[in-house]
BAPAPA-889590 format. One record per residue (C-alpha): residue in one letter; chain; x, y, z. Coordinates in nm, 4 decimals. Layout:
PT   res   chain         px         py         pz
PT     a       A          X          Y          Z
...
This chain:
PT   res   chain         px         py         pz
PT     m       A    -0.3032     0.0828    -1.0340
PT     f       A    -0.0852    -0.1991    -0.9107
PT     r       A    -0.1695    -0.3435    -0.5715
PT     a       A    -0.1235    -0.6907    -0.4277
PT     p       A    -0.4478    -0.8919    -0.4433
PT     s       A    -0.3815    -1.0190    -0.0916
PT     s       A    -0.4091    -0.6626     0.0384
PT     v       A    -0.7743    -0.6417    -0.0659
PT     v       A    -0.8479    -0.9743     0.0982
PT     g       A    -0.6642    -0.8685     0.4147
PT     l       A    -0.8591    -0.5426     0.4380
PT     v       A    -1.1952    -0.7147     0.3840
PT     v       A    -1.1164    -0.9719     0.6542
PT     a       A    -0.9999    -0.6989     0.8954
PT     v       A    -1.3121    -0.4872     0.8342
PT     a       A    -1.5385    -0.7885     0.8850
PT     l       A    -1.3586    -0.8769     1.2080
PT     a       A    -1.3816    -0.5158     1.3323
PT     v       A    -1.7545    -0.5018     1.2558
PT     v       A    -1.8143    -0.8298     1.4400
PT     l       A    -1.6094    -0.7204     1.7426
PT     l       A    -1.7699    -0.3763     1.7670
PT     g       A    -2.1177    -0.5153     1.7022
PT     d       A    -2.0705    -0.7748     1.9730
PT     a       A    -1.9453    -0.5095     2.2153
PT     a       A    -2.2469    -0.2878     2.1395
PT     l       A    -2.4914    -0.5753     2.1926
PT     r       A    -2.3320    -0.7091     2.5108
PT     a       A    -2.2086    -0.3944     2.6858
PT     g       A    -2.3996    -0.1132     2.5171
PT     v       A    -2.3068     0.1609     2.2782
PT     g       A    -2.1253     0.3694     2.5400
PT     e       A    -1.8855     0.0888     2.6297
PT     m       A    -1.8447     0.0020     2.2637
PT     l       A    -1.7318     0.3612     2.1975
PT     l       A    -1.4652     0.3156     2.4649
PT     l       A    -1.3410    -0.0037     2.2972
PT     a       A    -1.3739     0.1212     1.9382
PT     p       A    -1.0491     0.3200     1.9087
PT     w       A    -0.8390     0.0135     1.9858
PT     v       A    -1.0139    -0.2000     1.7257
PT     l       A    -1.0029     0.0866     1.4766
PT     l       A    -0.6319     0.1418     1.5422
PT     a       A    -0.5694    -0.2218     1.4509
PT     l       A    -0.7843    -0.1742     1.1405
PT     w       A    -0.5871     0.1411     1.0549
PT     v       A    -0.2607    -0.0550     1.0743
PT     v       A    -0.3997    -0.3140     0.8329
PT     y       A    -0.5148    -0.0365     0.5988
PT     a       A    -0.1975     0.1722     0.6128
PT     f       A     0.0537    -0.1103     0.5849
PT     l       A    -0.1341    -0.3656     0.3764
PT     f       A    -0.3965    -0.1967     0.1597
PT     a       A    -0.2859     0.1649     0.1026
PT     p       A     0.0568     0.0943    -0.0529
PT     h       A     0.0258     0.0806    -0.4294
PT     v       A     0.1843     0.2022    -0.7517
PT     r       A     0.0003     0.4121    -1.0075
PT     i       A     0.1193     0.5163    -1.3528
PT     d       A    -0.0140     0.7750    -1.5953
PT     g       A     0.1119     0.9844    -1.8850
PT     e       A     0.3093     1.2144    -1.6568
PT     g       A     0.4917     0.9673    -1.4357
PT     i       A     0.4804     0.7057    -1.1649
PT     r       A     0.3309     0.7521    -0.8207
PT     i       A     0.4556     0.5303    -0.5383
PT     h       A     0.2241     0.5229    -0.2393
PT     n       A     0.3964     0.3747     0.0672
PT     p       A     0.2688     0.3782     0.4262
PT     l       A     0.2249     0.7460     0.5188
PT     r       A     0.4492     0.8691     0.2328
PT     v       A     0.3780     0.9286    -0.1354
PT     t       A     0.6392     0.9867    -0.4030
PT     a       A     0.5483     1.1173    -0.7480
PT     v       A     0.8243     1.0886    -1.0079
PT     a       A     0.7947     1.2402    -1.3551
PT     w       A     0.8893     1.0042    -1.6367
PT     a       A     1.1678     1.2416    -1.7466
PT     r       A     1.3427     1.1946    -1.4101
PT     v       A     1.3308     0.8110    -1.4146
PT     r       A     1.6562     0.6393    -1.5079
PT     d       A     1.5661     0.2767    -1.4358
PT     i       A     1.2756     0.0652    -1.3183
PT     d       A     1.3487    -0.2827    -1.1933
PT     l       A     1.2232    -0.5474    -0.9578
PT     q       A     1.4491    -0.6750    -0.6847
PT     w       A     1.2294    -0.7778    -0.3917
PT     q       A     0.9897    -0.4965    -0.4694
PT     l       A     0.9556    -0.2401    -0.7446
PT     r       A     1.2515     0.0013    -0.7450
PT     v       A     1.2537     0.3301    -0.9345
PT     t       A     1.5936     0.4943    -0.9826
PT     t       A     1.5924     0.8653    -1.0577
PT     d       A     1.8533     1.1025    -1.1969
PT     e       A     1.9212     1.2443    -0.8466
PT     p       A     2.0472     0.9475    -0.8139
PT     r       A     1.8092     0.8051    -0.5627
PT     v       A     1.6181     0.4792    -0.5452
PT     y       A     1.2520     0.4795    -0.4416
PT     k       A     1.1146     0.1449    -0.3324
PT     a       A     0.7466     0.0619    -0.3587
PT     f       A     0.6064    -0.1389    -0.0682
PT     g       A     0.2890    -0.1992    -0.2683
PT     g       A     0.2582    -0.3053    -0.6275
PT     p       A     0.4540    -0.5739    -0.8087
PT     v       A     0.6501    -0.7897    -0.5676
PT     a       A     0.8978    -1.0577    -0.6650
PT     g       A     0.7644    -1.3690    -0.5032
PT     r       A     0.9512    -1.6620    -0.3715
PT     p       A     1.0891    -1.8793    -0.6513
PT     g       A     0.8603    -2.1705    -0.7224
PT     r       A     0.9578    -2.5318    -0.6999
PT     p       A     1.0684    -2.6873    -1.0256
PT     p       A     0.7922    -2.8876    -1.1921
PT     l       A     0.8087    -3.2654    -1.1893
PT     r       A     0.7530    -3.2664    -1.5633
PT     r       A     0.8546    -3.0066    -1.8122
PT     d       A     0.5971    -2.9013    -2.0647
PT     a       A     0.5810    -2.6176    -2.3136
PT     e       A     0.2768    -2.4588    -2.1439
PT     r       A     0.4457    -2.4284    -1.8063
PT     d       A     0.7686    -2.2837    -1.9482
PT     r       A     0.5839    -1.9922    -2.1104
PT     r       A     0.4048    -1.8775    -1.7938
PT     e       A     0.5460    -1.5792    -1.6133
PT     p       A     0.4693    -1.4477    -1.2661
PT     p       A     0.2195    -1.1593    -1.2372
PT     a       A     0.4917    -0.9339    -1.0931
PT     i       A     0.6962    -0.9691    -1.4115
PT     r       A     0.3920    -0.8856    -1.6263
PT     d       A     0.3238    -0.5774    -1.4118
PT     l       A     0.6892    -0.4728    -1.4337
PT     v       A     0.6775    -0.5006    -1.8130
PT     v       A     0.3598    -0.2865    -1.8238
PT     i       A     0.5251    -0.0183    -1.6078
PT     q       A     0.8474    -0.0278    -1.8105
PT     d       A     0.6496    -0.0051    -2.1366
PT     a       A     0.4622     0.3013    -2.0071
PT     w       A     0.7942     0.4589    -1.9096
PT     e       A     0.9497     0.3818    -2.2501
PT     a       A     0.6460     0.5225    -2.4320
PT     a       A     0.6348     0.8433    -2.2271
PT     r       A     1.0074     0.9012    -2.1864
PT     d       A     1.0562     1.0786    -2.5188
PT     t       A     0.7393     1.2894    -2.4977
PT     a       A     0.7482     1.3652    -2.1244
PT     p       A     0.8177     1.7276    -2.0343
PT     a       A     1.1664     1.7749    -1.8899
PT     s       A     1.0295     2.0148    -1.6275
PT     g       A     0.8748     1.7356    -1.4226
PT     g       A     1.0221     1.6627    -1.0862
PT     v       A     1.0240     1.4306    -0.7918
PT     r       A     0.7744     1.5202    -0.5214
PT     r       A     0.7591     1.3515    -0.1821
PT     f       A     0.4727     1.4271     0.0501
PT     w       A     0.2814     1.2846     0.3428
PT     d       A    -0.0347     1.0822     0.2982
PT     i       A    -0.2495     1.3423     0.4753
PT     p       A    -0.5753     1.1393     0.5053
PT     s       A    -0.3929     0.8465     0.6671
PT     a       A    -0.1948     1.0706     0.9012
PT     v       A    -0.5022     1.2696     1.0065
PT     s       A    -0.7065     0.9554     1.0665
PT     l       A    -0.4223     0.8153     1.2795
PT     l       A    -0.4134     1.1330     1.4880
PT     v       A    -0.7921     1.1236     1.5329
PT     l       A    -0.7768     0.7607     1.6464
PT     i       A    -0.4937     0.8349     1.8897
PT     c       A    -0.6900     1.1269     2.0382
PT     w       A    -1.0003     0.9055     2.0621
PT     a       A    -0.7964     0.6348     2.2373
PT     i       A    -0.6591     0.8881     2.4891
PT     i       A    -1.0093     1.0210     2.5561
PT     a       A    -1.1345     0.6628     2.6002
PT     l       A    -0.8542     0.5905     2.8470
PT     f       A    -0.9349     0.8945     3.0606
PT     s       A    -1.3122     0.8509     3.0500
PT     s       A    -1.2988     0.4816     3.1368
PT     g       A    -1.0726     0.5412     3.4338
PT     g       A    -0.7811     0.3595     3.2719
PT     v       A    -0.5503     0.6552     3.3459
PT     r       A    -0.5752     0.8308     3.6799
């Protein structure tokens, strides 16, 4: 699985902040009031999860799976025509259509040139390039043996969508029960 390391850090920080905010609300105002505030904090946490942590790229023997916010695309290796890295990972299929991965290897900003040139520094490559090579190698290895019957499937990320709907319903209930909407 290919996911940006900063996404894990962002989710951990957001969860810690949510726990502190909800814990403080429960201690100061009581559990009932905390339950009225919770959907708003949890909606913010959901946004961090859905847009920062959930997007990733996964490869296996059958193909590549691109998990973007609320949408998942599974592409069989036989349908892939090209895999490259522009700003993010791009998978071109035989449809022809390009699927972009919001999570996974990301081409970073070009670094500043070093003050001194040395052989060690010239051989280093960014992690995104290493990840791209791993994905391309898996595609090359599976391309000849992959069944031609595989397809491209696009579907909703059901757990994320359902949790968003639950949080929205909770927020509406909290608005009505707190007297925020009359």
